[in-house]
Backbone as CSV, one residue per row, in Angstrom:
resi,resn,N_x,N_y,N_z,CA_x,CA_y,CA_z,C_x,C_y,C_z
1,MET,-17.074,4.702,-46.813,-17.424,5.483,-47.991,-16.455,6.635,-48.221
2,LYS,-16.012,7.265,-47.134,-15.142,8.423,-47.294,-13.753,8.035,-47.791
3,LYS,-13.447,6.754,-47.796,-12.162,6.304,-48.318,-12.307,5.724,-49.719
4,GLY,-13.454,5.945,-50.348,-13.636,5.516,-51.722,-14.036,4.063,-51.884
5,ASP,-14.581,3.440,-50.843,-14.997,2.052,-50.911,-16.450,1.977,-51.361
6,ALA,-16.649,1.657,-52.639,-18.007,1.614,-53.187,-18.842,0.504,-52.559
7,ALA,-18.200,-0.508,-51.963,-18.935,-1.597,-51.333,-19.771,-1.092,-50.153
8,GLY,-19.420,0.068,-49.646,-20.188,0.636,-48.534,-21.639,0.886,-48.892
9,VAL,-21.917,1.124,-50.173,-23.295,1.326,-50.617,-24.110,0.056,-50.399
10,GLU,-23.495,-1.107,-50.646,-24.210,-2.364,-50.438,-24.526,-2.584,-48.963
11,ASP,-23.625,-2.152,-48.080,-23.902,-2.241,-46.644,-25.114,-1.386,-46.294
12,MET,-25.195,-0.192,-46.907,-26.337,0.685,-46.667,-27.624,0.052,-47.198
13,ARG,-27.532,-0.560,-48.378,-28.707,-1.209,-48.960,-29.192,-2.350,-48.066
14,GLN,-28.257,-3.082,-47.463,-28.637,-4.147,-46.542,-29.342,-3.580,-45.316
15,ALA,-28.841,-2.451,-44.814,-29.488,-1.810,-43.657,-30.907,-1.380,-44.012
16,VAL,-31.100,-0.897,-45.236,-32.436,-0.500,-45.688,-33.354,-1.717,-45.706
17,ALA,-32.865,-2.825,-46.250,-33.673,-4.050,-46.324,-34.060,-4.535,-44.934
18,GLU,-33.134,-4.449,-43.992,-33.422,-4.899,-42.630,-34.478,-4.021,-41.966
19,ARG,-34.405,-2.721,-42.199,-35.389,-1.821,-41.605,-36.765,-2.044,-42.235
20,ARG,-36.797,-2.281,-43.514,-38.077,-2.543,-44.175,-38.692,-3.845,-43.662
21,ALA,-37.862,-4.867,-43.479,-38.352,-6.153,-42.982,-38.923,-6.022,-41.575
22,ALA,-38.360,-5.094,-40.813,-38.828,-4.876,-39.443,-40.004,-3.906,-39.372
23,GLY,-40.418,-3.390,-40.532,-41.528,-2.444,-40.553,-41.170,-1.057,-40.062
24,VAL,-39.863,-0.753,-40.098,-39.364,0.549,-39.626,-39.011,1.416,-40.828
25,SER,-39.163,2.730,-40.685,-38.841,3.637,-41.785,-37.371,3.520,-42.179
26,ALA,-37.147,3.385,-43.475,-35.779,3.351,-44.002,-35.412,4.670,-44.672
27,SER,-36.226,5.700,-44.483,-36.057,6.937,-45.242,-34.716,7.618,-44.966
28,LEU,-34.281,7.675,-43.711,-33.011,8.344,-43.422,-31.834,7.537,-43.965
29,CYS,-31.921,6.197,-43.892,-30.871,5.355,-44.477,-30.770,5.611,-45.976
30,LEU,-31.912,5.728,-46.627,-31.925,5.989,-48.065,-31.369,7.375,-48.375
31,PHE,-31.699,8.349,-47.541,-31.143,9.692,-47.709,-29.615,9.640,-47.632
32,ASN,-29.107,8.931,-46.627,-27.650,8.828,-46.465,-27.013,8.079,-47.630
33,MET,-27.732,7.100,-48.195,-27.220,6.397,-49.364,-27.097,7.357,-50.542
34,GLY,-28.050,8.273,-50.662,-27.959,9.285,-51.708,-26.711,10.137,-51.557
35,THR,-26.371,10.475,-50.312,-25.148,11.232,-50.058,-23.919,10.423,-50.474
36,ALA,-23.949,9.115,-50.211,-22.830,8.249,-50.606,-22.672,8.218,-52.121
37,TYR,-23.786,8.109,-52.839,-23.712,8.113,-54.302,-23.139,9.437,-54.815
38,ALA,-23.492,10.544,-54.180,-22.948,11.841,-54.587,-21.436,11.870,-54.402
39,MET,-20.958,11.319,-53.288,-19.521,11.298,-53.022,-18.777,10.442,-54.040
40,LEU,-19.387,9.319,-54.419,-18.725,8.408,-55.355,-18.825,8.884,-56.800
41,GLY,-19.836,9.712,-57.085,-19.981,10.256,-58.429,-21.039,9.548,-59.250
42,ASP,-22.261,9.490,-58.742,-23.368,8.894,-59.487,-24.633,9.694,-59.185
43,ALA,-24.817,10.774,-59.949,-25.934,11.672,-59.699,-27.278,11.002,-59.976
44,ARG,-27.316,10.109,-60.955,-28.585,9.451,-61.299,-29.014,8.492,-60.197
45,ALA,-28.063,7.714,-59.664,-28.386,6.812,-58.562,-28.799,7.613,-57.334
46,ARG,-28.151,8.754,-57.115,-28.535,9.617,-56.003,-29.985,10.050,-56.140
47,ARG,-30.352,10.501,-57.324,-31.713,10.961,-57.554,-32.721,9.834,-57.328
48,ALA,-32.402,8.632,-57.812,-33.318,7.501,-57.672,-33.513,7.106,-56.214
49,VAL,-32.421,7.055,-55.455,-32.537,6.617,-54.071,-33.208,7.698,-53.215
50,ARG,-33.053,8.960,-53.586,-33.760,10.027,-52.875,-35.267,9.948,-53.140
51,ALA,-35.644,9.504,-54.327,-37.073,9.301,-54.603,-37.614,8.190,-53.704
52,GLU,-36.833,7.121,-53.522,-37.221,6.059,-52.584,-37.351,6.608,-51.166
53,ALA,-36.401,7.460,-50.780,-36.424,8.037,-49.434,-37.681,8.873,-49.224
54,ARG,-38.082,9.613,-50.247,-39.273,10.454,-50.125,-40.532,9.597,-49.935
55,VAL,-40.635,8.532,-50.725,-41.787,7.639,-50.606,-41.846,7.032,-49.201
56,SER,-40.700,6.565,-48.715,-40.638,5.965,-47.380,-40.978,6.988,-46.297
57,ALA,-40.436,8.197,-46.439,-40.691,9.234,-45.428,-42.167,9.624,-45.395
58,LEU,-42.788,9.722,-46.551,-44.217,10.045,-46.610,-45.050,8.937,-45.982
59,ARG,-44.665,7.698,-46.251,-45.415,6.559,-45.722,-45.346,6.522,-44.196
60,HIS,-44.174,6.854,-43.648,-43.970,6.731,-42.203,-44.106,8.066,-41.470
61,GLY,-44.443,9.129,-42.174,-44.580,10.422,-41.515,-43.274,10.971,-40.970
62,ASP,-42.186,10.701,-41.681,-40.845,11.125,-41.240,-40.587,12.554,-41.715
63,GLU,-41.025,13.516,-40.923,-40.907,14.926,-41.304,-39.447,15.383,-41.341
64,TYR,-38.611,14.802,-40.487,-37.199,15.197,-40.447,-36.520,14.906,-41.789
65,THR,-36.695,13.669,-42.293,-36.066,13.316,-43.567,-36.684,14.093,-44.718
66,LEU,-37.993,14.309,-44.670,-38.639,15.116,-45.723,-38.042,16.515,-45.769
67,ALA,-37.787,17.096,-44.593,-37.201,18.441,-44.547,-35.784,18.433,-45.113
68,ARG,-35.020,17.392,-44.804,-33.652,17.308,-45.324,-33.648,17.113,-46.838
69,LEU,-34.579,16.316,-47.326,-34.688,16.135,-48.771,-35.020,17.449,-49.460
70,GLU,-35.925,18.192,-48.895,-36.341,19.456,-49.508,-35.205,20.475,-49.479
71,SER,-34.501,20.565,-48.361,-33.466,21.591,-48.218,-32.208,21.293,-49.021
72,SER,-32.087,20.072,-49.562,-30.888,19.711,-50.336,-31.204,19.422,-51.796
73,ARG,-32.376,19.829,-52.262,-32.727,19.611,-53.671,-31.806,20.372,-54.615
74,TYR,-31.151,21.428,-54.119,-30.324,22.266,-54.986,-29.214,21.471,-55.672
75,VAL,-28.742,20.395,-55.039,-27.645,19.629,-55.641,-28.114,18.955,-56.925
76,GLU,-29.245,18.256,-56.857,-29.719,17.582,-58.076,-30.139,18.591,-59.139
77,LEU,-30.738,19.709,-58.714,-31.117,20.742,-59.674,-29.878,21.328,-60.344
78,PHE,-28.827,21.528,-59.566,-27.556,22.034,-60.103,-26.980,21.060,-61.123
79,TRP,-26.905,19.780,-60.752,-26.334,18.786,-61.668,-27.174,18.622,-62.926
80,GLU,-28.469,18.870,-62.831,-29.339,18.800,-64.012,-29.228,20.044,-64.887
81,GLY,-28.528,21.076,-64.400,-28.383,22.318,-65.150,-29.532,23.282,-64.945
82,ASP,-30.400,23.028,-63.954,-31.513,23.919,-63.640,-31.025,24.942,-62.607
83,TYR,-30.299,25.951,-63.082,-29.688,26.902,-62.168,-30.716,27.758,-61.439
84,ASP,-31.786,28.148,-62.114,-32.817,28.946,-61.456,-33.455,28.165,-60.312
85,GLY,-33.767,26.909,-60.579,-34.348,26.077,-59.527,-33.386,25.867,-58.374
86,ALA,-32.116,25.637,-58.700,-31.105,25.448,-57.658,-30.950,26.703,-56.815
87,LEU,-30.929,27.859,-57.468,-30.779,29.118,-56.724,-31.962,29.369,-55.806
88,ALA,-33.167,29.058,-56.253,-34.345,29.254,-55.409,-34.259,28.381,-54.166
89,ASN,-33.864,27.124,-54.344,-33.731,26.221,-53.206,-32.577,26.629,-52.302
90,LEU,-31.472,27.096,-52.902,-30.326,27.557,-52.108,-30.681,28.775,-51.269
91,ASP,-31.422,29.701,-51.847,-31.821,30.887,-51.090,-32.613,30.486,-49.844
92,GLU,-33.506,29.503,-49.993,-34.282,29.015,-48.845,-33.366,28.324,-47.834
93,SER,-32.424,27.537,-48.325,-31.521,26.807,-47.440,-30.595,27.749,-46.689
94,ILE,-30.127,28.790,-47.372,-29.245,29.766,-46.717,-30.015,30.561,-45.668
95,ALA,-31.263,30.880,-45.959,-32.088,31.602,-44.983,-32.280,30.758,-43.726
96,ALA,-32.414,29.441,-43.903,-32.629,28.544,-42.764,-31.331,28.202,-42.044
97,ALA,-30.207,28.145,-42.791,-28.913,27.766,-42.207,-27.817,28.634,-42.819
98,PRO,-27.717,29.895,-42.395,-26.792,30.842,-43.035,-25.314,30.545,-42.825
99,GLY,-24.988,29.649,-41.922,-23.574,29.408,-41.615,-22.947,28.236,-42.323
100,GLU,-23.631,27.672,-43.329,-23.094,26.507,-44.022,-22.322,26.934,-45.271
101,PRO,-21.003,26.685,-45.301,-20.191,27.158,-46.434,-20.566,26.533,-47.768
102,TYR,-21.024,25.266,-47.759,-21.287,24.612,-49.048,-22.472,25.239,-49.771
103,HIS,-23.420,25.833,-49.038,-24.516,26.553,-49.691,-23.972,27.728,-50.500
104,HIS,-23.132,28.526,-49.863,-22.571,29.700,-50.535,-21.624,29.295,-51.666
105,ALA,-20.906,28.175,-51.472,-19.976,27.732,-52.508,-20.722,27.350,-53.789
106,ILE,-21.780,26.562,-53.652,-22.514,26.159,-54.858,-23.196,27.362,-55.495
107,ARG,-23.732,28.270,-54.670,-24.346,29.470,-55.246,-23.285,30.306,-55.954
108,GLY,-22.067,30.320,-55.415,-20.968,31.031,-56.067,-20.587,30.388,-57.386
109,ARG,-20.591,29.054,-57.434,-20.254,28.389,-58.701,-21.327,28.664,-59.754
110,ILE,-22.580,28.693,-59.337,-23.639,29.023,-60.292,-23.434,30.437,-60.826
111,GLY,-23.002,31.348,-59.950,-22.706,32.709,-60.395,-21.628,32.725,-61.463
112,LEU,-20.579,31.916,-61.270,-19.520,31.823,-62.275,-20.043,31.243,-63.584
113,LEU,-20.859,30.216,-63.484,-21.379,29.554,-64.680,-22.329,30.436,-65.476
114,THR,-23.031,31.314,-64.777,-24.027,32.164,-65.441,-23.508,33.575,-65.720
115,GLY,-22.247,33.850,-65.360,-21.665,35.159,-65.642,-21.988,36.225,-64.622
116,ASP,-22.577,35.848,-63.487,-22.887,36.816,-62.428,-21.681,36.882,-61.485
117,LEU,-20.626,37.559,-61.942,-19.358,37.509,-61.220,-19.393,38.247,-59.889
118,ASP,-20.174,39.323,-59.798,-20.253,40.037,-58.530,-20.858,39.145,-57.451
119,ARG,-21.942,38.467,-57.816,-22.562,37.558,-56.850,-21.619,36.410,-56.526
120,ALA,-20.933,35.915,-57.541,-19.997,34.813,-57.315,-18.907,35.222,-56.332
121,ARG,-18.338,36.378,-56.525,-17.267,36.841,-55.622,-17.765,36.933,-54.176
122,ALA,-18.957,37.490,-53.999,-19.496,37.644,-52.646,-19.749,36.285,-52.006
123,ASP,-20.350,35.375,-52.757,-20.663,34.054,-52.201,-19.408,33.250,-51.920
124,VAL,-18.436,33.310,-52.816,-17.207,32.533,-52.625,-16.420,33.064,-51.429
125,ALA,-16.358,34.382,-51.277,-15.665,34.954,-50.120,-16.342,34.520,-48.820
126,ARG,-17.668,34.516,-48.828,-18.419,34.091,-47.642,-18.197,32.599,-47.379
127,ALA,-18.210,31.798,-48.426,-17.985,30.356,-48.266,-16.613,30.076,-47.665
128,LEU,-15.596,30.788,-48.149,-14.244,30.572,-47.633,-14.143,30.997,-46.172
129,GLU,-14.762,32.118,-45.849,-14.756,32.593,-44.456,-15.402,31.562,-43.530
130,LEU,-16.561,31.054,-43.912,-17.279,30.078,-43.084,-16.522,28.756,-42.999
131,ALA,-15.917,28.338,-44.118,-15.165,27.080,-44.122,-13.948,27.160,-43.203
132,ARG,-13.281,28.307,-43.187,-12.117,28.466,-42.304,-12.550,28.380,-40.841
133,ARG,-13.710,28.908,-40.530,-14.206,28.814,-39.153,-14.427,27.359,-38.747
134,LYS,-14.945,26.559,-39.688,-15.214,25.156,-39.373,-13.926,24.353,-39.303
135,GLY,-12.956,24.697,-40.168,-11.661,24.038,-40.126,-11.654,22.593,-40.588
136,HIS,-12.668,22.182,-41.377,-12.702,20.818,-41.886,-12.201,20.814,-43.325
137,PRO,-11.270,19.899,-43.657,-10.702,19.893,-45.021,-11.748,19.808,-46.123
138,GLY,-12.780,18.994,-45.909,-13.804,18.849,-46.933,-14.560,20.136,-47.202
139,GLU,-14.738,20.938,-46.175,-15.463,22.201,-46.319,-14.630,23.240,-47.079
140,LEU,-13.298,23.115,-47.004,-12.417,24.095,-47.639,-12.219,23.849,-49.137
141,GLN,-12.421,22.617,-49.572,-12.105,22.278,-50.961,-12.779,23.206,-51.973
142,HIS,-14.108,23.269,-51.908,-14.834,24.011,-52.939,-14.543,25.513,-52.891
143,PRO,-14.568,26.158,-51.697,-14.231,27.585,-51.670,-12.843,27.894,-52.214
144,LEU,-11.866,27.028,-51.939,-10.516,27.268,-52.442,-10.453,27.131,-53.958
145,VAL,-11.120,26.109,-54.510,-11.163,25.953,-55.968,-11.808,27.174,-56.610
146,LEU,-12.923,27.611,-56.052,-13.637,28.749,-56.628,-12.844,30.045,-56.495
147,THR,-12.167,30.227,-55.366,-11.331,31.417,-55.185,-10.211,31.437,-56.218
148,ALA,-9.624,30.260,-56.475,-8.573,30.170,-57.498,-9.132,30.476,-58.881
149,ARG,-10.326,29.993,-59.177,-10.923,30.256,-60.499,-11.203,31.745,-60.690
150,ILE,-11.674,32.400,-59.643,-11.937,33.838,-59.741,-10.631,34.595,-59.948
151,ALA,-9.583,34.194,-59.229,-8.276,34.841,-59.418,-7.813,34.698,-60.865
152,LEU,-7.971,33.508,-61.432,-7.566,33.284,-62.826,-8.388,34.141,-63.781
153,LEU,-9.683,34.252,-63.524,-10.542,35.089,-64.369,-10.130,36.556,-64.290
154,ASP,-9.644,36.961,-63.114,-9.223,38.347,-62.917,-7.779,38.590,-63.367
155,GLY,-7.137,37.558,-63.901,-5.754,37.696,-64.346,-4.758,37.764,-63.216
156,LEU,-5.117,37.190,-62.068,-4.254,37.232,-60.889,-3.670,35.847,-60.607
157,PRO,-2.546,35.768,-59.889,-1.980,34.459,-59.547,-2.939,33.667,-58.662
158,ALA,-3.042,32.372,-58.937,-3.915,31.508,-58.144,-3.116,30.474,-57.357
159,ASP,-1.785,30.568,-57.442,-0.934,29.525,-56.858,-1.129,29.360,-55.355
160,ALA,-1.292,30.441,-54.629,-1.424,30.335,-53.177,-2.672,29.552,-52.795
161,TRP,-3.769,29.809,-53.515,-5.021,29.103,-53.218,-4.885,27.624,-53.573
162,VAL,-4.252,27.334,-54.686,-4.096,25.952,-55.111,-3.126,25.219,-54.188
163,ASP,-2.067,25.891,-53.751,-1.138,25.261,-52.810,-1.862,24.866,-51.527
164,GLU,-2.720,25.752,-51.034,-3.486,25.417,-49.834,-4.445,24.263,-50.109
165,LEU,-5.062,24.285,-51.280,-5.972,23.210,-51.666,-5.266,21.861,-51.626
166,LEU,-4.031,21.828,-52.130,-3.287,20.573,-52.187,-2.895,20.063,-50.802
167,THR,-2.975,20.912,-49.785,-2.701,20.445,-48.415,-3.933,19.831,-47.764
168,VAL,-5.123,20.136,-48.278,-6.344,19.603,-47.654,-6.940,18.418,-48.416
169,LEU,-6.431,18.146,-49.625,-6.998,17.058,-50.433,-6.539,15.651,-50.032
170,PRO,-5.266,15.422,-49.674,-4.820,14.048,-49.410,-5.665,13.349,-48.341
171,GLY,-6.048,12.097,-48.659,-6.847,11.307,-47.728,-8.325,11.607,-47.773
172,GLU,-8.703,12.610,-48.551,-10.116,12.991,-48.660,-10.657,12.568,-50.019
173,GLN,-11.984,12.608,-50.150,-12.599,12.479,-51.459,-12.881,13.863,-52.010
174,ILE,-12.917,13.958,-53.339,-13.259,15.227,-53.967,-14.726,15.532,-53.683
175,THR,-14.993,16.707,-53.176,-16.364,17.119,-52.914,-17.079,17.293,-54.250
176,GLY,-18.173,16.538,-54.445,-18.835,16.455,-55.734,-19.076,17.754,-56.477
177,PRO,-19.717,18.748,-55.858,-20.049,19.969,-56.606,-18.859,20.765,-57.137
178,ILE,-17.637,20.431,-56.697,-16.449,21.076,-57.276,-16.324,20.716,-58.746
179,GLY,-16.529,19.425,-59.037,-16.512,18.944,-60.410,-15.263,19.327,-61.180
180,ALA,-15.485,19.802,-62.395,-14.387,20.109,-63.317,-13.569,21.310,-62.878
181,GLY,-14.055,22.071,-61.927,-13.290,23.216,-61.444,-11.948,22.811,-60.862
182,LEU,-11.905,21.625,-60.231,-10.648,21.166,-59.613,-9.548,20.962,-60.646
183,PRO,-9.736,20.117,-61.656,-8.643,19.963,-62.625,-8.350,21.234,-63.409
184,ILE,-9.334,22.097,-63.583,-9.095,23.354,-64.305,-8.086,24.211,-63.560
185,VAL,-8.260,24.376,-62.248,-7.330,25.243,-61.502,-5.986,24.548,-61.297
186,LEU,-6.000,23.221,-61.161,-4.723,22.511,-61.024,-3.900,22.621,-62.301
187,ALA,-4.540,22.409,-63.440,-3.825,22.513,-64.712,-3.315,23.922,-64.954
188,ALA,-4.124,24.908,-64.593,-3.737,26.307,-64.832,-2.542,26.730,-63.999
189,THR,-2.289,26.015,-62.905,-1.156,26.359,-62.039,-0.027,25.329,-62.153
190,GLY,-0.042,24.553,-63.241,1.083,23.681,-63.557,1.102,22.327,-62.882
191,HIS,-0.030,21.873,-62.356,-0.070,20.579,-61.673,-0.658,19.513,-62.584
192,GLY,-0.106,18.295,-62.495,-0.566,17.188,-63.315,-1.362,16.179,-62.512
193,PRO,-1.652,15.021,-63.105,-2.474,14.005,-62.426,-1.868,13.479,-61.137
194,GLU,-0.536,13.557,-61.026,0.107,13.074,-59.793,-0.317,13.872,-58.569
195,SER,-0.822,15.079,-58.778,-1.244,15.908,-57.644,-2.457,15.331,-56.929
196,LEU,-3.152,14.375,-57.578,-4.341,13.762,-56.967,-4.068,12.338,-56.494
197,ALA,-2.780,11.961,-56.432,-2.422,10.588,-56.059,-2.917,10.224,-54.663
198,GLY,-2.951,11.174,-53.760,-3.349,10.881,-52.383,-4.834,11.041,-52.109
199,VAL,-5.613,11.307,-53.145,-7.049,11.527,-52.983,-7.781,10.194,-53.085
200,SER,-8.754,9.975,-52.217,-9.513,8.726,-52.232,-10.285,8.577,-53.534
201,TRP,-10.531,7.323,-53.927,-11.172,7.065,-55.215,-12.608,7.562,-55.268
202,SER,-12.976,8.062,-56.411,-14.363,8.339,-56.791,-14.354,8.572,-58.304
203,ARG,-15.519,8.586,-58.909,-15.571,8.894,-60.340,-15.180,10.352,-60.576
204,TRP,-15.378,11.190,-59.578,-14.920,12.583,-59.680,-13.408,12.619,-59.849
205,ARG,-12.696,11.779,-59.072,-11.236,11.754,-59.206,-10.832,11.205,-60.566
206,ASP,-11.518,10.151,-61.017,-11.192,9.590,-62.336,-11.314,10.651,-63.426
207,ALA,-12.388,11.431,-63.361,-12.597,12.473,-64.372,-11.525,13.550,-64.273
208,ALA,-11.179,13.939,-63.048,-10.150,14.970,-62.863,-8.791,14.494,-63.353
209,VAL,-8.464,13.222,-63.077,-7.188,12.667,-63.525,-7.142,12.621,-65.055
210,ALA,-8.240,12.235,-65.686,-8.289,12.222,-67.149,-8.056,13.613,-67.712
211,HIS,-8.704,14.602,-67.110,-8.533,15.992,-67.558,-7.077,16.421,-67.423
212,LEU,-6.472,16.128,-66.281,-5.093,16.541,-66.037,-4.096,15.766,-66.884
213,SER,-4.498,14.588,-67.365,-3.636,13.790,-68.243,-3.759,14.213,-69.699
214,GLY,-4.600,15.213,-69.965,-4.781,15.705,-71.322,-5.846,14.971,-72.113
215,ASP,-6.550,14.047,-71.462,-7.584,13.271,-72.152,-8.947,13.907,-71.867
216,ARG,-9.208,15.025,-72.534,-10.434,15.773,-72.274,-11.677,14.998,-72.695
217,LEU,-11.570,14.181,-73.757,-12.736,13.414,-74.202,-13.181,12.422,-73.132
218,THR,-12.211,11.760,-72.507,-12.557,10.831,-71.431,-13.129,11.575,-70.236
219,ALA,-12.564,12.726,-69.918,-13.088,13.524,-68.801,-14.547,13.909,-69.051
220,VAL,-14.840,14.372,-70.258,-16.216,14.743,-70.597,-17.137,13.534,-70.496
221,ARG,-16.665,12.388,-71.024,-17.490,11.179,-70.958,-17.776,10.780,-69.516
222,LEU,-16.773,10.890,-68.652,-16.972,10.534,-67.244,-17.949,11.481,-66.561
223,TYR,-17.859,12.772,-66.848,-18.827,13.700,-66.253,-20.234,13.433,-66.780
224,GLU,-20.334,12.994,-68.037,-21.636,12.599,-68.579,-22.171,11.375,-67.840
225,GLU,-21.295,10.400,-67.577,-21.710,9.197,-66.858,-22.087,9.527,-65.414
226,ILE,-21.372,10.445,-64.808,-21.723,10.892,-63.461,-23.108,11.530,-63.465
227,GLY,-23.405,12.279,-64.522,-24.707,12.922,-64.644,-24.706,14.385,-64.258
228,SER,-23.580,15.072,-64.504,-23.465,16.487,-64.136,-23.367,17.358,-65.381
229,VAL,-24.462,18.031,-65.705,-24.500,18.910,-66.882,-23.458,20.025,-66.798
230,PRO,-23.347,20.765,-65.678,-22.371,21.861,-65.644,-20.933,21.396,-65.806
231,ASP,-20.616,20.191,-65.322,-19.237,19.716,-65.442,-18.919,19.259,-66.862
232,VAL,-19.904,18.711,-67.549,-19.706,18.388,-68.968,-19.379,19.653,-69.733
233,LEU,-20.119,20.723,-69.474,-19.892,22.007,-70.165,-18.532,22.597,-69.788
234,ASP,-18.180,22.527,-68.506,-16.906,23.085,-68.037,-15.705,22.331,-68.602
235,ALA,-15.856,21.019,-68.768,-14.723,20.186,-69.165,-14.447,20.226,-70.666
236,ARG,-15.398,20.708,-71.450,-15.220,20.719,-72.908,-14.229,21.784,-73.338
């Protein structure tokens, strides 16, 4: 899945079928399938399979998966454009796991989208600090994009942040919640679609490449098909 192979979802679906046939809970498999759909760029399929996971977890008393479903609701709420709901869930998730950079990154992006720049700056700085501690390329993507966007909003050069971003993207998939922010900062610093040549396939990459190629209508349509309200608004 991390290399952009959509066929991996079918392997997961087969694992779910096998667990159901054996009378075993498939809730965690379904949860992981939802994560795969998010990586590939299908928010609606993610939401549907998470509903299946919840039903399975309730049936089998799988408290672990139920807790994971609850603590990650902010992603679907964010993609639906329910920022208040996403922030409420994020606040709970950050209280439970304060060291996760992606929590602060998404809360920072919501701050940018809603005009709460002070909160955005604080969250993005925290996300970048935590991501550097972890040292995983996927964790750095969103904080770097957001840091570059804040620099651009402040009228400051963003090239250093984007240059670093371009060193962590090759061989990876675009982290879903970055969305339209990625092509926005790449375009603003003079980079074209070729800058994403080494990135694994996903609908997120297709949308970013369309944006960088100057085809904003296609980019908007792709974000609509993905099912991300904030990215449709950002890409217009």
